C-alpha positions in Angstrom: 0.0 0.0 0.0 1.4 3.4 -1.0 1.6 6.5 1.3 -1.2 8.1 -0.7 -3.4 5.0 -0.3 -2.7 4.8 3.4 -3.4 8.5 3.9 -6.4 8.8 1.8 -8.2 5.5 2.1 -10.4 7.2 4.7 -11.1 9.9 2.1 -12.5 7.4 -0.3 -14.9 6.2 2.4 -16.0 9.7 3.2 -16.5 10.7 -0.4 -18.5 7.5 -0.9 -20.7 8.6 2.0 -21.1 12.0 0.4 -22.1 10.4 -2.9 -24.6 8.3 -1.0 -26.2 11.4 0.5 -27.0 12.6 -3.0 -27.2 11.1 -6.5 -25.1 11.2 -9.6 -27.1 13.5 -11.8 -25.6 14.0 -15.2 -22.5 12.3 -13.8 -22.2 15.3 -11.3 -21.9 14.8 -7.6 -25.0 16.3 -5.9 -25.6 16.9 -2.2 -24.0 18.8 0.7 -20.9 17.5 2.4 -21.3 16.8 6.1 -19.2 18.9 8.4 -15.6 17.7 8.5 -16.2 15.5 5.5 -12.8 16.1 4.0 -10.0 14.3 5.9 -6.4 15.0 6.7 -6.6 18.8 6.6 -3.2 20.5 7.0 -3.1 24.0 8.4 -0.8 26.1 6.3 -1.4 29.4 8.1 -4.2 30.9 10.2 -7.3 30.8 8.0 -5.7 28.7 5.3 -5.8 24.9 5.0 -4.9 22.2 2.5 -6.2 18.7 1.9 -6.4 16.1 -0.8 -8.8 13.3 -1.4 -10.4 11.1 -4.1 -13.5 12.2 -5.9 -15.6 9.4 -7.4 -17.0 10.0 -10.9 -18.7 7.9 -13.6 -16.3 5.0 -14.2 -13.2 6.7 -12.9 -11.7 8.4 -9.9 -10.3 11.9 -9.8 -7.9 13.0 -7.1 -8.5 16.5 -5.7 -6.1 19.0 -4.0 -8.0 21.7 -2.2 -7.0 24.9 -0.5 -9.6 26.3 2.0 -9.4 30.1 2.6 -11.3 31.8 5.4 -11.6 35.5 4.5 -13.2 36.2 7.8 -9.7 36.0 9.2 -8.2 39.6 8.8 -4.8 38.0 8.3 -5.8 36.4 5.1 -6.2 37.9 1.6 -6.3 36.8 -2.0 -4.7 38.6 -4.9 -3.6 38.0 -8.5 -0.4 36.2 -9.3 1.1 37.3 -12.5 4.7 37.6 -13.9 4.8 41.4 -13.8 3.3 41.8 -17.3 0.1 40.9 -19.0 1.8 39.4 -22.0 4.1 37.0 -20.1 4.1 33.5 -18.5 5.7 31.9 -15.5 5.1 28.7 -13.4 2.7 29.1 -10.5 5.4 28.2 -8.0 7.7 30.9 -9.3 4.9 33.6 -9.2 3.8 32.5 -5.7 7.4 32.6 -4.3 8.1 36.0 -6.0 5.0 37.5 -4.5 5.4 35.9 -1.0 2.2 33.8 -1.3 1.6 30.9 1.1 -0.4 29.0 -1.6 -2.0 29.4 -5.0 -3.5 27.9 -8.1 -3.3 28.7 -11.8 -5.8 31.1 -13.3 -7.4 32.1 -16.6 -7.2 30.6 -20.0 -4.6 32.3 -22.2 -3.2 32.8 -25.7 -0.9 29.8 -25.7 -0.3 29.3 -29.4 -0.7 30.9 -32.8 -0.6 28.0 -35.3 -3.4 29.6 -37.4 -1.2 32.8 -37.9 2.3 31.8 -39.1 4.9 34.3 -38.0 2.7 35.9 -35.4 3.9 35.6 -31.8 1.6 34.1 -29.2 1.3 36.7 -26.5 0.7 34.5 -23.4 -2.0 37.1 -22.4 -5.2 35.9 -20.7 -8.7 35.7 -22.2 -10.6 37.6 -19.5 -10.2 40.7 -17.4 -7.6 40.9 -14.7 -7.4 43.1 -11.6 -4.3 43.1 -9.3 -4.1 45.0 -6.0 -7.1 47.1 -7.1 -5.5 48.0 -10.5 -7.2 47.0 -13.7 -4.5 45.3 -15.8 -6.6 44.2 -18.8 -10.0 43.8 -20.3 -11.6 40.7 -22.0 -11.1 39.7 -25.6 -14.2 39.1 -27.8 -16.0 35.8 -27.2 -15.0 34.4 -30.6 -11.3 35.0 -29.8 -11.1 33.0 -26.6 -8.9 29.9 -26.0 -10.4 27.1 -24.0 -13.4 24.8 -24.0 -16.8 25.9 -25.2 -18.5 28.3 -22.8 -21.8 27.4 -21.0 -24.8 29.2 -22.5 -25.2 32.7 -21.2 -21.6 33.2 -20.2 -18.8 35.1 -21.9 -15.2 36.3 -21.7 -16.1 39.2 -19.3 -17.1 36.8 -16.5 -14.8 37.0 -13.5 -14.4 35.7 -10.0 -13.0 38.4 -7.6 -12.7 39.7 -4.1 -13.9 43.2 -3.3 -12.4 45.7 -0.9 -15.2 44.4 1.4 -13.2 41.1 1.6 -16.1 39.2 0.0 -15.7 36.9 -3.0 -18.3 37.0 -5.8 -18.9 36.1 -9.4 -19.4 39.1 -11.7 -18.7 40.5 -15.1 -16.2 43.3 -15.8 -16.8 45.3 -19.0 -14.4 47.9 -20.4 -15.5 51.5 -20.3 -13.1 53.8 -22.1 -12.5 56.6 -24.6 -9.9 58.4 -26.5 -10.4 62.2 -26.4 -8.9 64.6 -29.0 -9.7 68.2 -30.0 -11.9 66.7 -32.8 -14.0 64.7 -30.4 -14.2 61.5 -28.4 -13.6 58.0 -29.8 -14.7 54.7 -28.0 -12.0 52.5 -26.7 -12.4 48.8 -27.7 -9.7 47.1 -25.7 -7.1 47.4 -22.9 -4.0 45.3 -23.0 -5.7 42.5 -24.9 -4.3 39.9 -27.3 -7.3 40.4 -29.6 -9.2 43.6 -30.3 -12.8 43.8 -31.6 -13.1 44.4 -35.3 -13.0 48.1 -36.3 -11.8 49.2 -32.8 -9.0 51.0 -31.1 -7.2 49.3 -28.2 -4.9 50.9 -25.5 -1.6 49.3 -24.4 0.2 50.5 -21.3 3.3 49.6 -19.4 1.3 46.7 -17.9 1.3 44.9 -21.3 5.0 44.0 -21.5 7.4 43.7 -24.4 5.6 41.2 -26.7 4.5 42.3 -30.2 1.1 43.8 -30.5 0.4 42.4 -34.0 -1.7 39.6 -32.6 -4.3 42.1 -31.5 -5.3 42.7 -35.1 -5.7 39.0 -36.0 -8.9 37.0 -36.2 -12.4 38.3 -36.0 -15.0 38.7 -33.4 -16.4 35.2 -34.3 -13.4 33.4 -35.7 -10.1 33.3 -33.8 -8.3 31.7 -36.8 -9.3 34.3 -39.4 -6.4 36.1 -41.1 -4.8 39.1 -39.6 -6.2 42.5 -40.6 -4.3 44.3 -43.4 -5.7 47.7 -42.3 -3.9 48.6 -39.1 -2.3 51.7 -37.5 -0.5 52.5 -34.3 -0.2 55.8 -32.4 2.1 56.4 -29.4 0.9 58.9 -26.8 3.3 60.1 -24.1 2.1 62.5 -21.4 -1.1 63.2 -23.3 0.6 64.1 -26.6 1.1 62.1 -29.8 4.8 61.4 -30.3 4.8 58.9 -33.1 2.8 56.9 -35.6 3.2 53.6 -37.5 1.4 51.6 -40.1 1.8 48.4 -38.2 1.7 47.4 -34.5 5.1 47.3 -32.9 6.7 45.6 -29.9 9.0 46.4 -27.0 8.4 47.8 -23.5 6.0 50.7 -23.0 7.3 53.3 -20.7 5.3 54.6 -17.7 3.2 57.6 -18.8 2.9 56.2 -22.3 -0.1 54.7 -24.0 0.1 52.9 -27.4 -3.1 53.0 -29.4 -3.6 50.2 -31.9 -6.4 50.4 -34.5 -7.8 47.9 -36.9 -10.1 48.7 -39.9 -12.3 51.6 -38.9 -10.2 52.1 -35.8 -7.1 52.4 -37.9 -8.7 54.9 -40.2 -9.6 57.0 -37.2 -6.0 56.9 -35.8 -4.7 58.0 -39.2 -6.2 61.4 -38.6 -4.0 62.0 -35.5 -0.9 64.2 -35.9 2.3 64.7 -34.0 1.9 66.9 -31.0 -1.9 66.6 -30.9 -3.3 66.5 -27.3 -4.9 63.1 -26.6 -6.4 61.8 -23.3 -7.0 58.1 -22.9 -9.4 57.0 -20.2 -10.3 53.4 -19.2 -11.9 51.5 -16.4 -13.6 48.1 -15.8 -17.2 48.3 -14.8 -18.9 45.5 -12.8 -22.4 44.4 -13.5 -23.3 42.8 -10.2 -21.5 44.9 -7.5 -20.7 48.5 -6.8 -17.9 47.3 -4.5 -14.5 47.9 -6.1 -12.5 44.8 -6.7 -9.1 44.3 -5.1 -8.5 41.3 -7.3 -10.3 39.6 -10.2 -9.5 37.2 -13.0 -11.4 35.5 -15.8 -12.7 32.0 -16.5 -16.4 31.0 -16.5 -19.1 30.2 -13.9 -20.4 26.7 -13.4 -22.5 27.1 -10.2 -24.7 30.0 -9.2 -26.8 30.1 -6.0 -26.2 26.4 -5.4 -27.5 25.4 -8.8 -25.3 24.2 -11.7 -25.6 26.3 -14.8 -27.8 24.8 -17.5 -25.9 23.3 -20.5 -22.7 22.3 -18.7 -20.7 19.7 -20.5 -21.2 16.3 -19.0 -19.2 14.3 -21.5 -15.6 15.6 -21.7 -13.6 14.7 -18.6 -10.3 16.4 -18.0 -7.9 17.6 -15.3 -9.5 20.8 -14.0 -8.9 23.9 -11.8 -11.9 25.6 -10.1 -12.8 28.0 -7.3 -15.8 27.6 -5.0 -17.4 30.4 -2.9 -19.4 29.8 0.2 -20.6 31.5 3.4 -21.7 34.6 1.7 -18.3 35.1 0.0 -16.3 34.6 3.1 -15.0 31.2 2.3 -13.2 29.9 -0.8 -12.2 26.5 -2.0 -9.4 26.4 -4.6 -9.5 23.0 -6.3 -6.9 21.5 -8.6 -7.2 17.9 -9.9 -4.2 15.6 -10.0 -2.8 14.9 -13.4 -1.0 11.7 -12.5 -1.7 8.9 -15.0 -4.0 7.0 -12.6 -6.2 10.1 -12.2 -5.8 11.8 -15.6 -9.4 11.0 -16.5 -10.4 13.9 -14.3 -13.9 15.3 -14.2 -16.4 16.8 -16.6 -17.5 20.4 -16.0 -20.8 19.2 -14.8 -19.0 16.9 -12.3 -16.9 19.9 -11.2 -20.0 21.9 -10.5 -21.5 19.1 -8.5 -18.4 18.4 -6.5 -18.0 22.0 -5.6 -21.6 22.1 -4.4 -21.0 18.9 -2.5 -18.1 20.5 -0.7 -20.3 23.4 0.4 -19.9 26.0 -2.3 -22.9 28.1 -3.4 -21.1 29.5 -6.4 -18.2 28.0 -8.4 -16.0 29.2 -11.3 -13.9 27.1 -13.7 -10.3 28.2 -14.5 -7.8 26.8 -17.0 -7.2 23.1 -16.8 -5.3 20.3 -18.5 -1.5 20.9 -18.4 -2.0 24.3 -16.7 -3.7 22.9 -13.6 -1.3 23.5 -10.7 -1.7 23.9 -6.9 1.2 25.0 -4.8 1.5 25.5 -1.0 4.2 26.4 1.5 4.5 24.4 4.7 4.8 26.4 7.9 8.4 27.4 8.3 9.4 26.6 4.7 11.0 29.1 2.5 9.3 28.2 -0.7 6.1 26.6 -2.0 5.9 23.1 -3.4 3.7 21.8 -6.2 1.1 19.5 -4.5 -0.6 18.0 -7.5 1.0 16.2 -10.4 0.8 18.4 -13.5 -0.6 16.3 -16.4 2.3 17.4 -18.7 4.8 16.0 -16.2 6.1 19.4 -15.1 4.7 22.8 -14.3 3.5 24.7 -17.4 4.2 28.4 -17.4 0.9 30.2 -17.2 -0.3 33.8 -17.4 -1.8 34.3 -14.0 -3.2 32.7 -10.9 -4.8 33.2 -7.6 -2.4 33.8 -4.7 -3.3 33.2 -1.0 -1.4 35.6 1.3 -1.2 35.8 5.1 0.2 38.3 7.5 1.6 37.3 11.0 
């Protein structure tokens, strides 16, 4: 018998009991977990625990690694892990250690490859919005430009999970509200630090973007990520509210503080061609929440799978895979960060419907799916240790560099 079998044999019994309390509906676990159902909880820090256990599914067993986070404890907070730029990637363990996090999981789906556009650099930027330490880093790409599995009906790339300044977690959407103001009038802003801009729009790129080429922003269409890159593009650089340069094609390289690069495609490009050197330009942008007036301290994209204790209609119940998800309970005061194990014996994973059911069974009223497969990673630092360790087995055999994640932080 292996160490894992010895340690988690009781977990199988408990999860079997949990399954007996409910039913398998659409291959998803239904029912509420009894208090203390999850065994072998390890305290990482006040308000933060870690546990792992088996999750039975239809014809297979998945192995779950779960971080429990109590936001009622004033010493605990969540924030975005990212490599210091939107268009960049790093392993979760590296981001967690660099930020001083006690634990974390991987985050949003991202622009991982550009096989449809030869010669165009994949940016590594995420699909959805991102907020770090209360600062809006980026907005969402059009739905047709996203990477990842098909979205459940009624959801989109603007969906986020976040924690407000009130220390409550919630599901929401964050939409871009922005404009470019010139002496001739005001133009709508269609993007902020995004790897894909809506057709005919103007996007703003700031020092948060990084050094990666901005060409990808003008490729594809609102409904077809693989469509050719636009041949009608233009770029304007604004520094300290004045136009300093123009170009017929999007460029690359770091963007200095106090500088905004405007990238236009089609109608947006034609509007930017009317700009001239020295012209005064003011770029304004913010992310607007649909469900809450409470500002977000942190938020990132993915898609909801559970709302108000009910799985969303139309969740996929056929495709099982290694998954990462977040559950919210106790009125937004408790979170469960779940990452499935990618070891060969568990690689069958769960369907999205099963993820929603499992999160509900563990006490969540809302749940949110993050990037999975080879990206799924959960890290945690033992008390007294100087670095985190990867707790699950990534399905690719090693940590995949990802664009962002959720970091769990504590103060003494």
